[in-house]
C-alpha positions, 0 to 999 in steps of 0.5 A: 855351308849354310848361312842368316844372312839380312837383305838390303832393303829393296826400296830407298829414298834418295830425295832431302838430305833431312829426310835422308837422315832419318832413313839412315838412321835403325836407331831405337825408336827410344833413343833420347836424342831424338825430341831433340833432332825434332826439335831441331827439325821444326827449327830448321823447317825440316820434317817432324819424325821419328823412328820406331822398330815396330813390324820386325822392322824399322819404321820411320815416318817424316812428316813435312808440316809446320803444324806436325807435333811429338803428338801426332807421332805419338799417334802415329805409334800408338796407332800402329802398335795396335794394328800389330798387336791385333795380326801378329802371329806370334804376339799371344795377346792378338786376334790372329794369334787367337784365331790360330789357337782355336783352328778346328775347335770354334771361331773367333769374333775379330775388329774389322780392321782384322775382319777386312785385312783377312778378307783382301788376302783369302781375295789375293789367294782367290786372284792368284789360285792359291799362290798367295794363301794367307794359312801359310803359317805353319810353312813360314814358322817350319822354315823359320828363314831369316831367323838362326837355324834355317835349314834344308828341309827334308819332304816329310818336315814339309808334306804335313803343313802343305797340308794345312795351307789353304785358304778354302778352308777360312770361314769368315761371318760378315755379320759376326766378325767370326773367322774360323781356321777349318782343320787343326794346327792350320794358321794364318799368317799375314806377312807379306800384308801387314806391313802394307795396311799398316802405312794405308792406315797412318796415310788415312790418320795423317790426311785426317789431320790434315797433313799432306807432304809427308814420307811414310817408310816400314822398312822399306815399304815406302808410301810418299804423299802428296808432294813435298814441301816445294812442290816438287815431286817425290825421287825414289831410288830402286835399289840393285838387288846385288849391290849395298844399300843405297845403290840404285839402279835410278829413279823414279818420281812421284807424288802420292803412290805407294812403292815397296819392293819384294825381294829373294834378298830380304831375309834368306838362308845359302846352304850347300851353294844354294839361296833359298828367301823367304818367300814359300810357293804353298804349291811346292811347301819350299822357298821361290826359285825362280829367275827373279830378284826382286818386284817393285809396284807403284800404285795407289795405296799401300796394301794391295802393292804390299800383297802384290809384291808376294804375289807376282815373285810367286806368278814369275815376270809373264804371269805376273807383267798380265796380273798388273795389266788387271790392277787399276794404276798398277806399274811393275818392275821386276829385275833378275838374277841376270840383271834385265828388267821387266818393267809396265809400260808405264814403269818403263817411262818413270825410271831414270835408269842410271846403272847401264848394267841392268837391260830391257828385256821387254 
């Protein structure tokens, strides 16, 4: 049997009722009721909020400040679209598309933002010994997980694409901001980095405008800016990977932190009773196959969190915990398929676990 299934969102927000309503709206951002809802929220001293569909996911931004306007939300939409239009692998006008199209041919000059993000991706590739490799684009395209028709592939198809996955063959010219892929057919894919980078960009924009209380949620990639207007910390639920969206194993209270989760339930297909998640191991060419159900990271910047969560799924629990120990201000929670929790000491202290079927294994 083969089937594709969209996964439950692995990080949910359980804050105040106005925010729950905003995060629960998965409709199109251009619905005619949006402005009416924003006006009503302002009248009730609620957040100025909007929902967008960018990065192939639902984005919710809620600003808790009476000075916030619809123009601020429009600025955020423009900012997100600008980033997406630079780093999208499938948009023929994007900088990354042009870099990929010129692989083995010529270097391509990109913006400082794109150059910085690719540099970050290469740095993480080095730190994970190539397990998290930004040049995995051809493998991602080949597997096509999360889309109709995804199926198990023979090694004869995988091996040639796997040969094109080698971050060491990405040339970066800092003086000219040029990127060159040495082998014809190589492709950069920034799917493990882009949403976090965008969340940081929105946070920085809000800070520049003088706002200090907001929730930025890019498809479950959550940045809790400052505290609630009441001065309380935000309450973030950690999704139970085995249950429907909205059912947590517990919650954490944070302020001015980002919470990001990667898990095998985000996108996958099932064939002959076996699950194949969207996270691909470039060393094997196949989707990751271990006991990890999800990994949640808490840290200061969403780019790091968005990158680390995928890397940790690939590294595994033992190596992943060691990896996080060397990252300042980072905490991690692994949830396994057999409902075991492996947590850094800081995460364990923060988590208010409410589901007794999950037990700590460390």
